[in-house]
N, C-alpha and C positions, 0 to 999 in steps of 0.2 A: 375138924371137918372132911369129909371124905373127897375123894377125887371127883367123884359125880357132882357132888353140891358145888364144888367149885367150877365145874364145866357149866353146871345150871345157870350159877352166877353170871360168871363172864359171858354167856351166851345171852342172859337178860341185858346186860349192860351193852352189848354189842347192839342189840335189837334197839334199844333205846337210841344209841347214838345214830345208827342208822335212820331211826324215824325222825329225829330231830333234825338230821341233815338234810332229809330229804325235802322237808317242808319248805325252806326258804326256796330251794331250786324250783318245787312245783309253783309257788308263788309268782316267782320271777316269770316262769314260761306263760302263767295266766295274765301277768301284768303287761309283758310284751309278747304278744302272739306273732305268729310267723306270718309278716302281712304278704309275703309272695304265695304262701300256701292258701291264703284266705282271698287273695285278688284271684287265683286260680279256680277256687271253688266258685267264687261269685261268676267268674267269667262263664263258665260251664253252665250255669243256671240260665243265662242270658238268652233270650231268642235273639235272631238275625236283627229285625228293626230295634230292639234295646242297644244291641253293639253298635249299630251303625249310629244311633242317636248321641251315644255318648262323646262322639269326635267333634259334635259341634257346640261353638259357643256363640250365642245370638245375642242381639240387640232387639229392643221394641220400645213401644213409644207408652207414656201413661206412668202414672205414679199409684197405681192400683194393680190388682192381680185376679180380677173375677174369674170365675169358672167357664163363662161364656168368652173371655178375651182372647185375641190373637195368641198372646204368650201361653195362655192356659192350653189351648190347641196342642202348642209346639211341644210342650212338657207332656200332657197326656197322651197325645197320640203320636208324636214323633220320637218321644223319649230323647229329648235334646239333654246334653251333659252339663250345659251352664249358660249363664246371662252374664250380661255386661251392663251395667248402670251408667247412664251418662246423663249429664245436665241438658245437653242439646235434644235429648229422647224426652225431656220432661219426667225422668226417673226421680229426681231429687228436687222436689218442688217444696215440700214442708207443707203441701196443701196449702199454697199461697204466702206462708209465713215462713222467712229464712231459718229464724231461731228454732222451728219444729222440724227440720229437715232430719235429724237423728230419729225422732219418733217416727215419721213418715218412712224413713229407710227402714227401720226396724219391722214396723207392719208390713210392709213390700215384701222384704226378703223372708218373713215368716210364713205369709201366704205363697210364696212363690215354691218354698219348702213342704209347706203343707199338699200343694197341687203333686209334687215329685213323689213325696212319701205316703199321703193318706188319699190323694185323689179329689180333694176338694180345697175351697179358699172360704176364708171368712170374709172375704169383701163381699158385698151384695153384686149379684149378676148386672151387666150394664142395659140389659135388654131382657123382656120375658122370653122363658123358655120358648123355642118352637121346634118344630120338626127338623128345622134344618141344621141345629146345632148339635152336632154328635154327640151322645151321652156321655159323660166320664165314666173311667173304669171305676169299680166299686174296689176299696182297699183289700188287697190281698188276691184279686183275681187278675190271673194271667199276666200279671208284671211283678218283676223284682224291684222292691223300692229302694233307691239310689238317691241319695241328696243331691242335688245342684251344685256346681261351684258358681258362686255368685260374684263377680269381680266387679273393681272400680279403680280409678285412678286417684291418688292425693297426692300432687306436687308441690304442694303448699301455695306461695303466690307468684309461682313464675308464670311470665307472660309468653306466648299467650296461654292462658288458663285452661286445663281441658275438662275440669268439673269444679263447679261451685258448691262446696260442701258448708253452707250457712247450718250455724249451730255448733259444729264441730269445732276443736279448737284450732284457731289459725296456727299453723305451723310454718317456720322459714323455710325457704326454698333450699335447694342442694348446694348452690354457690354460697349462701349464707352460713351454713355448717361447714363449708370447705374454708370458708376464710377464718375459722376458729383453729384449724389445724389439730383439732383436738378429737379423736374418734367416740370419746365418752359423750360428746355433746350429740354426736348423730345418732349414739345409742338410746339416748335420753327422749329424742323427738321421734326416734322409730317406737318405742314403748307408747307413748301417746297416741301415735296413729294405729298401731296394732291394739291396743286397749279400744279404743273408740270404735275402731271398724268391727271389731270380733263383738262388741257389745251389740251393735245393730245388725247382726247378721251376713256381714262380708266375709268371704272365707277365702279371698282370693284376691291380692293386692298386685295390679299391674305397675310395678316399679319396685326399687328404685331405677332412676335410669343411671348407667354407669358408662357414659358416652364421654370421650376426652375432648375437653375443648382446648387443643393444643394452640391453635392460631385463631383468635378472636376475629371474626369478620363482621363487625356491626353494619355493613351495608348490604351483605348477604341474606337473602331470604332463607338460606338453610341454617344460619346462626343458632346456636342452640341457647344463646342468652344464659339464665340461670338455671336451666334445665341439666345442670352437670356440677359435679362436686368439684370440678377443677381441671387444669391442664397436665398434670403429672399423673402417670399411670400408677405409680405405687399409692400414691394420696387418695386417688379416686378409688382403688381397690380397696383400701385400708377403711374409709370413711363409707363406703358401700356395704362392706363387711358388716361393720359395728350396726349400720342402721338395720339391716337385714336383721341382726341378733336382736336389736331391739323390737322389731315388729314381731318377731317369733316370742318373746319373751311376754310383751305386752298383751300379744293375742291369745296367751296360755297355749301357744302351738298348733292352734285350730286356725289359724291364717295362713295361707299359702303365699309365697313372695315369686313373682314372675319379674326377673332382672332384665331390663332394657338397655339398649336395643341392640342386641346381638345380630353381626361381631362388632359393633360400634359405627355410630355415623357422625362423629365428631369433625370428619373432615369432609363431609358431605356440603356441597356449594347450592342447594337447594331443598326444599321440604320434601322428605322422602312421601308423603302422601299427596303430593301434587306432580312430581315427577321424578321417576327413579334415578338417583343420582349413581354416576360411575366415579369412584375413587382409583387413583392410581398407587396401588400397593402392593409389594411382594408378601408372601407368606412371613418371611423373617421379620420385615417391618411390622405387620399385623400383629405379630405374636409379643413384638415388644411394647407396642403402645396400645393399639385398640383392643386386644384381645387380654391383655395383662390385668384389668380389673374383673374379668370373667373368670380368669384362672384362679383368681384370689378367693372367689366366691363359690367355685366349684370343687377346692382341693382336699375339702373333708367331706365325709359320707353323709348322705341325705340324712335329713333330721337332726344334724349338728345345727347349733344356733345360729352360726353365721354362714350357714350354707344356703343358696338360693334353691327353691323348689323348682324352678323352671326359668328357661330363657325365651324371650321374644325375640324371634328372628324378623329382622326389619328388611324392607325391600330396597336393599342397596346393591349395586354391581361393583365388582372390582377387576381393575386391570394389570395384568401380571400377577395375578395370585398363585397361577401354577406354573411359573416359570418364564411363559413366554409374555414379553412386555406388550405385544400386540394382541394378545388374548383377551378377550372379555367376557366373564361368567355373565350367565342371566341373573335377575335378582337372586340374593342368598335365599330368601325364603321360598324359591320356588326351583332352584337349581340343586337337583340330585347329588351330583358330583361334588359340587361346591361347598354345600352344606354338611355332607357326611364326612367329608376330608377334615372340615375343620371340629367338627365332634367327634372325631377319631383321632385328635390329638392327644397325646399322651396326658396333657393336661386336663383334659376333659372326657377322656375316655373312661376313666374309673366311675365317675360322677354318671355319666350316660348309661353306664351298663348297671349300676345301682338303681336305676329307675329314673332318672332326671327326665322332665318333660320339655319339649319344646312347643310354644305357643305360636302360631303365625301373626304377623301384623295384619290389620285389618285388610281381607282380601278383596274388599269391593272399594279400596281406595283409587282414587282417578288416577294414580301413578300405575297401578296394574292394569286399569281399564286401558291407558296409552300403551302399554307393553304388550298387550294382546291384539288393539287394535288403534293404530294412530288417528284414525278417523273418528274414533268414539262412537260409531254406529252400531256397533254390537261389542255385547259383554258376555262372552262365553262364560258363565257361570259354572257350569259342570266342570270344564276342562281346567278351570281356574283353582276350584277345590280338588280335583284328583291332582293337579301338578302339585299342588302343596303338601298332599298327604303323603304322596310318593316322594318327594323331596327331603322328607324326613320329619315333617311337622307332625305333632300327636293331637294337639289341639288346635282347629281351625275356627279361627275368629271371622265370621260371617259379617262383619259391618259393613254399612253401606252397599249392600248387596245387590245392586240393580245399577244399570246404565244412568249416566247422567246425574242430574240433580235429585237427592232425597227423595224417595217415593216409597214411602211405607208399605203400601199394598203390593208394589212391584218387588221389593227386597221380600216379604214374607213368600210371594209365590216362587220365588228363585231359591229359597232356603229349602221349602219343602219339596220342589223338584229335585235339587240336588240331593237329599237325604233320600227320597224315592228311588233315584238312579244309582245312588250308592249300594242299596239294598240288592238292588240287579246286579252290579259288577261284584258284588260279594259273592253271590251263588256262583256265579259263572267265570270270575276271573282269578286263579289261585294265588298269582303273585299280588293282587291287590288285597286278597283276604288277608294274606300273611302280615302284610303291612298294617292291616286295618286292626287286627287281631293284637299285633305288638302294642299299638298305640293305645288302645283301650286297655290292656292291662296295664300300662303306665299310669293311665287316668282313675282306675279302679284303686291301683295300690297308693297313690297321693289321697284320695277320698278315704281309705280306710285308716291311712296314717294321720289325716286330721281327726278323725274321731274315735281314735284308739282302738280301731276294730269294730265299734258298734255304730252302724249306720241307722239305729231305729229314730223314729220321731222324737222321742223321749230325749235323747241324747242331743240329738241335731237342733231341735227348736228350743228344747227345754219346757218344762212345765208353766202353762198359763203366759206365754209370751206376751200376748198383747195387753194383759194387764200390767205387765211389771214394766212396760217400754214408756210408761209416761214420763219418765227421766232416766233414758237409757244410759247418757253419759253426763259429767259434769265437766263442762269444758275448762282448760286450765287457764288461769288468770294472766294478766298481761307478766306480773313479776315473777311467774315462773320459768320464764325464758329470756328474762332481762341479761341474766349474767352471759347467756350464749351470745346475745346481741352485743354486749360490752365486749367480750372477746373476740367478735367478728369485725367490729368497724374499725376502719382503716383510715389512716391519713395518707392518703395518695400523693397529695403536693400541698406545699413544699414540704422539706423534711422539717422534724420537729424542732431543731434549733433555728431554721428561718422562721419557722411559723411564730415562736416566740417573739421576734421582733416584728412580724406583720400583726398580729393579735395582741396587743400590750394587755388589753382587758376585754372582758365580754362585753356585749349589750348592757347599756346602764339605763336608769330611769328615764332620762331625757331622747335616747336614741329612738329615732324612728326605725321600724323594721319592716320593710315590704317582701312578702313572701309570692313565689308563683309556683305553682304545683302543675305538674304534668298529670292530668286525669285520663284514665284508661278505664272505661265502663265495662262492665260484664254482666251479661244476662243469665240470670239463674235458671230462667225456664221461658219458654215461649209466651207467657201471659204475665213474666214479673217484670217489674220496672228496671231499667238497668241500674246497676250500682258500682260506683267507681271504686276500683282497688285501693287508691289511696285517697282520701276525702281532701278536697281543696282547702279545707281549714284544719287539718289533722296536726300540720306542724304549729301553726298558731294556738289551737287547744293545749298542746302539750306546753309550750312556751308560757302561758298565762297560768295552765295548772301547777307548774313548777317554779316559775319566776313572776307570777303576777301578784295580785292583792292577795290570793289565797296561799300564796307559796312564799316566796323570799320577797317579794316586794320589790325585785329588781325592775321590773317592766310595767308600764303603765298600758291598759288595754286600750285604748284611744291612740296609741302608738303603734300599732300593730294592724298592718292591711294585709288580706290574701286575695290572690287571684290565681286563676288558672292560665295554662300555655294559651288557651284560645285568648283569653283575654290581653295577654301581651302580643299576641300577633295581629290582633287587631289594631292595637296600639301602633305597632311596627308598620303595619299597611297604611295606616294614616299620613306616614310620610315624617321628614324630621322636623318640618315647621310646627308652631305652636295650634294645638287643637282648641279651638272657640268653643266657650259654654253654650249651648244650645240656646237661643234668643226666643224661638218662637213660643209664646205661650200656649199653655194647655187649657184650653176652656171648653165647657160642656156645649154640645150641639142642641139648639133649641128645635124643638118638635114644632109642627105647624100649627097643632091645636095646643100647644102648651103654655101656662100663662106667661105675661111679657114680663111680670114682677122677678128680678133676679133672685130675690129671696127664697123663691119657690123652686129654685134650682137644686138638682141632687148633688151633694157633693162628689167632687171627682177625687181617685186616688191619687197620692202624691207619684209624681213621675220621677222613673229611676233613669238616673244618669248614665248615659252611654260608657261603655267598657273603656273604650279607647281614651276619655277624657278622664275618667276615674283612675288610671293606671298613670296617666301624665301627671295627675296632681298628686300622686302618692310618691312618684320618682323624683318630683321635685326636690323636696327636702329630704330624701330617704339616706340614713346613715350606714343602713345594712341592707343589702340584697340577697334574698335567700333564696335559692332555686331547687326544688325537689324533683330530680330528674327520674323518667322511667326508662322504659326501653328505645330510645331515641331513633333505633335503626329499623324498627317496626313502622314505618310511615304508614303502611296501608290500613293499619288499624287504627293507628292515631295520627291523624295528618298534622296535629299543632305538636309534635313532638322535636319539632325543629325550630322552634321558638327561641329556646336560649341560644342557639349557634348563630341565629340571624339577628339577635339583640347584641351579642359581642361583636356582631361585623358591622352592625348598622348603626349601633350607637354607641361606641367606645367612649364618649363622652360622659355618658351616664355612668358606665361603668366604672369608670377613672374616679369617679367623685366619692364612689361608698366602697364599703366592704363587700366584696363579692364572694358569697360562699355557694358551692354546688355540692349536693348532699345526692349521689347516686343511689336511689333506692332500688336499682336493679344492677344491671351488668357496668363493672366500672371502666369500661372501655370504649365509650360512644361519644368522647370528645378528643379531638386533636390536639397537638402538641402548642399550636399557635392559639387555640381556645382556651387552654389549660393557663399558659403563660399570663392571661389576662384576669386570673382569679385571684382572691385572696387566700383561699383554701379549697380544697376540692377531696371529698371524704367520701369513702366507699362504704355505704350502708347495707345494700343488697337486698333487703327485704323491707316489704311494707308494712309487715304486722305490728301491731301496737309497741310491743317491747324495742323495736327495731327503731320507731319515730322516737321514741323515749330515749334511747342511747344516743341518736342522732341529735336532738336538740340538747342533751348534757354537753356533748361533744363541741356544740356551737359555743357554748358557754363556758369551756376550757374545765370541764368536770369528768371527763373521759381519761382513762388510761391508754386508749387508743392502742389495744394490744394486736388488733388482728393485722394481717397481711393478705394480700390479694392472692387467690388460688390460681389465677390466671395471667398471662401476660397482658401488660397494659402498654401499648406501644406510644401512646402521647405522653408518657413519662419515661420512655425508653426501660421499662421495666420487663426484663426477660425471665420468665420463670424457670427456663432451663438454666440459666445461668445462676438463679439465687438459691436453687436447690442443690448447687455445687458445694463442696466443705468450704467452711469460711476460714480464711487465712488467719483471723484474729482468733486462735484458740490453739490449745496445748493439749493435745490429743493425751487421752489417760492411757497407762498401760499398768498391767496386772499379770500376776502369775495365778494360775488357776491349778488348784492341787486337789485333786477328788472334787468334791463340791463345794471347796472353800475357794474364794477369791482373795489372793493376798499381795499387798505391796509392801515388802521387806526393805526396811530402811538401810542405811549404808551402817548404821550402828549396831543393827543386829540382821545380818544378811542372812540368806536362807542357802544352807548348805546340799550340794549335789554332788554327783559323780559323772564320771565319764561314762555314756551310755543311756543316762535318762533322758526322758523327753520332757521337755518344757511344752507347756500349753499358753503362750501367750494370748491376752484378751486386752483389746481396748476398750476405753470407755466409750460413751454415747458420742459418734462424731456428729457435729451439728453443722446445719447449713448456714447461708448467710442471712436468711430469716430467723436463725437461733432455733430451729427445729431439727430434730434428727434428720439426717441424710436417708434418702430413698434406699430401699434394699437393692443390695446389688452394686452400690457404689464401692469402687476398689480401694483398698488400704493397702499399702506395701509396707512390707518390714524389710530392713536393713541391719545387716551386720558390719561392723567396723572394727577393724583389727587395729587396738590403739597403739601397739608396738610397731608394726610393719606398715602401717597407715593404709592397708588394704580395705576395700568396700565390697561386700558381698551381698547382692540382692537374693533375701531368703525366700520370697514369694509375694504375690499379689493375692490378697484375699476380699471375697465380697462381703460387706456388712449386712446383716440380719437385723433387724429393730436398732439400727445404727451402730452395732457392735460388729468387728472383725475378731477371728480367732486363727492361731497358727500354731501348730506343733512343730516343733524343731528339736533334733536329736544333738545333745552335748556328743560329738564323737573325738577320737584321737587326734585328728587333724588340728584340733583346738588347742590342746596344751601342751607345754605350759605357755598361758599368755595371758593378755588383758583384753576384753572385747566389750562392745557397747551396742545394744538393739535398739533401733528406734522406729517409730513408724511415721509414716506421712500418706496424705490423702489430696489428689489435687494441688490446690494452692495452700494447703494446710500442712506445712512442712516441719512445724515444732512440735514435737511429744516429748511426754517423760520417756525417760532411758533405764531401759534394763543394763545393769553394768555386770559383768562377769569375769570373776578373776580366778584363773585355774593354776594350782599349783600341784600339790598331791591330791587335792580334791578341787571342787568348785564351788565358789562364794558367789550368789546373785543377790542383788540388791536394785532397787529403783529410785531414781532420782528425778528430781524436778529441775530443768535447767534454768540455771542462774541468770541468764541473758533473755528470759521470757519479755516478750515486748507488753508493753502497756496496753491493756485495751480502750481504745479511743475510736470514737465516731467516726465512722468513714463518708465521704461524700460520695453515696450513693443515691441510686434513684428507688432506694427501698421505701414501700409506703409509710413504715415506722422503722425508728431506729432501736432494735430490739437489742437489748445489752447482751452480751454474748457470756457465755456460760464462765463462772469464774474457774480457775484452776481449782482442783479439790486438793486438799491438805495432805500433805505426807501423814500415812499411819502413825508415824513416831516424829512428831517435829523436833527439831534440835533444841537443845536445852536455850532458855530464855536467858540473857545477859544484861546487866543493866543499860548500857549503851547499845544502840543497833550497830551490828558489825556491817562493815561494808561487804557486797556481794564477794564470795568466794570464788578466787580464781580458778581456771580450768586446771585440774591436777596436771602435773608435768608428766612426763614419760618414765614411768617407775619401772626399774629391770629388777625383778625378785632373784632370789637364790636359784631358782629352776631356770631362768631366763640365761643366767652366767654358766650354769653346767652345760647348758645347750651349745652355748658360743664356744666353750673350752671343748666340748666334743668334735665341734667342726673342725677347731684349728688343729686339734691333735690329730685328727683323722688325716687331714691335710697333707700336715706333717709326716704322718706315718706312711702315705701313698709315696709321698716325696722320696723318704728314704728307700723305701722299697724299690722305686725306679731306679733309683743311683745304683742299689746293690745289683740288680738284674742287669743294668747297662755295663757296669763295673764289668762282670764275668765276659760280657761278649764285646770284645775289642773290636771284631770285624763291622761292626754296624757305624754308621756314619753318623754326625751330629743330630742331622735332622731327624732320622728315625729316633734316636734316644730322646728328643725333646718331643717327638709324636706320640713315643709311648707314654710319656711322665703326663702329658696332655689327656690322654684316654684315659689314663687311669683316675685322674683328678674328675673329669667329666662323670665316669662311673660311678665316682663317691658321691659326687654332687646329686646325681640322678637317684641314686638309692635312698639319699636322705630326704630328697624332696617326696619321693614316692610314701616314704613312711610319715612325714609331717604333713602331707595333704591326706591321709586317712585312706590311700587308696585300698582296693580289696587286698584282704590279707595281711595288712600293716599292724593289725590290733594284736598279731602275734609276739610282736617284738615290745609290746606297750608293756609286759610283764617284766622285761629287762630294767626298766626305771631309765636314771640317767645314761649309763652306758650303752643303751640302746642306739642313740646317733653315733657314737664311735664307731661301734662293730659294724652299722649298716656303711659306715663310711669306707671302712678298711674294706669289706667284702666287694663293695661297689668298686672300688678301685682296683682291686687284683682281676676283677672281671674284666674290666675295661683293659688292662695292659694284656691281659691273655686274648681279649678279641683283637688287640692290633697286632698281634704276633700271628694270628691265622693267615691274614693276606701273604704275607712276607714268605710263610712257609709255603703256601701253594704256588708261588712264582718260581 
């Protein structure tokens, strides 16, 4: 073959390779389009009214969206960017049937998107078309089709509840998830939420809440209740991040997440929607506590599974935020300087620059109205919206956007007026235009990311949506979340050992059980009947299902009675005396024209006995009193929530004759220490869903592992969360050597060889807290070096943990050898660890040993909800040989002096002798010196020799030059240093 043929073949092969390699790059570029470029192009195609409309997230009334409705007018003619669906606005009615809410929501969201993308709705008009109704634009005429952001909240069963999502899977609230201390559970629940909401057309979730419940305040109206994952910033961030990841995965990345409530309202003393609270916090304090969870969900780039798409800026003021303790900000949501200073923090700046969105809290909240006008006579809606935009909010949530009480017509008029005024400001105010353009671009980029750059109706709504929504979701059954409930339920008081003595056995066949349930009702819509969050018979039903005739047969149905807290309060209001049976007979009333024959009278229904009498009779012979407690601090919404406290205070005689068990189906901190002392058992259940009621009943019958621990402080049992998340003293911290990608624990029998100058990477095992969970990130671990020959102790450094693990890099320098050293780790009260033994002679040998004096892990009398077993000590990688008889614990090895140590000692002694002889020779030749001068010169020589030797052994700069001399190095340095010392002594005398 000639050279030309070879060249042609080579060229063909090269062309083939180039073609093959270029295909994936092209495909990837098509799969992952440049969203910023698309957003810029889309923005340029929008008219001014279309740009301004994108800034608004509005509310509306009704469960349909016909083309002649008010919401259709806002979509078609004002080009709003999104809507929010709320139970209070009758958006989630299920057309009267709670089980049909998912289908109704699916139809509503589809029609809302049709209005925005196609200009029509499948809902029939509310009224015949008249000339007064503006004609809707036809698809493709003068408008750019952009999908709506359709938002809602789903906070589980927290009280007070924002949305009653009947027909969807009942999910546990944030605190119930926090009590499991397992991020995987948060991820699972998030996946269910994401899957079901996305299936019904929701693409913006106003949640989760990342507020820190640092100091629970049960009597404060601003108490968060179960609207929080807990009171530790690290764990709230970890659970929130996992929850967001689940929502994104479950929603196929077509559901955006808005983390609430930035920058944190956990320390507020009043509801932010009623009055703007003021919190005294410096910026450093805010970063350590309230902001920490928000840092956790914004540290990765937008689009990452655990990264939030947006933050909701809440109405809260801070005193001392900017250094001056007397200076107070305006509400963060309306303060440009404060909000932008927070968003400009290094932990948030990259997320914000990448396109992170800020959503305002409800701009028509009463707290905002009071801030602008304390008399509440005027509501400057234009100024409120303008201030919110210029403060840094991108999406303006104009809910309750009218003065005073809810007025749908006034709200609609204010929204329209604000949009029209914004259009004028956009044309005339360059500063306003720049801020609006920036916000619109962020919103467009989010919408493009949700739908992979394809904003067509086919992609957003999907084909034949209305026909496929007959069963949009399949609610998850009770068993799906039972493992979560079982991991969350907590024994608050007493500890498990004492409980065993108090409750020797569960309820039996002949035991009479009386159950009192706190009932909070929720109105799912204005026309719906109130429904209880926890049924008055929920606990009884589960007891009979599991342990009644159809279950294990331990309980007889006629021995179980159920009442509400209202019934109990009626009994207590009757006083301590006996309540008599009503004696007045109920007789039918005779009509004047009725026949006198009594046989002709119509039978009357059987009279129901009064509640107070029935409670009295049930309590008379009760063996078990079970109380289902909800949010006892929310007295305004449930006036009978104080019934349990009143019962324990007014009728201790009845409480002392029975086993009294309280199940806290909400927050665990609503009882004080005196009330808790009167209980037989106090359980934290946290949630009211079926799985949690099931787990609570099993705990009552002593069939629950009680693995949960409270994620918040509980003052009534002196349970302090900060103290509980400190390192446990009943653990042995593991130590490892990291070599490349390998983690090794060399034994004393097979030590790891190393050399002077090598860098050791020391790594701990997972350090656990007093609840048995990994310590929060940032917990300091101290590494300590002990010289086993000289007895000196050196602190190598304090290192923070990440995922419970700390690392330290340490260089084996010349100052260590020869010798024997031991490195240990400690953290807080955890003072015992495995030990890295280092023996240095010609080289270094490293091994890891387990201390022989390790204490036995025993239960400590603490106020922890459950006695969680401390993690057992990890066995050595290579255990010692097994002998027939168990050997006694090996004693601590004595002080071993190796050959290298003996050489060093001989070198020092020889050096001192040499210096002394040298001083004697010099002084003998100089007979004119006094005895004082001769002794002084000797001492200067000895001091110089010792200083030179110490300089070498301490590894000071330049000392490594002498390391190559080996053993004689010490002798040589002693002599040289001694000579220098004697020479320096002569200098002053010469000068005189």
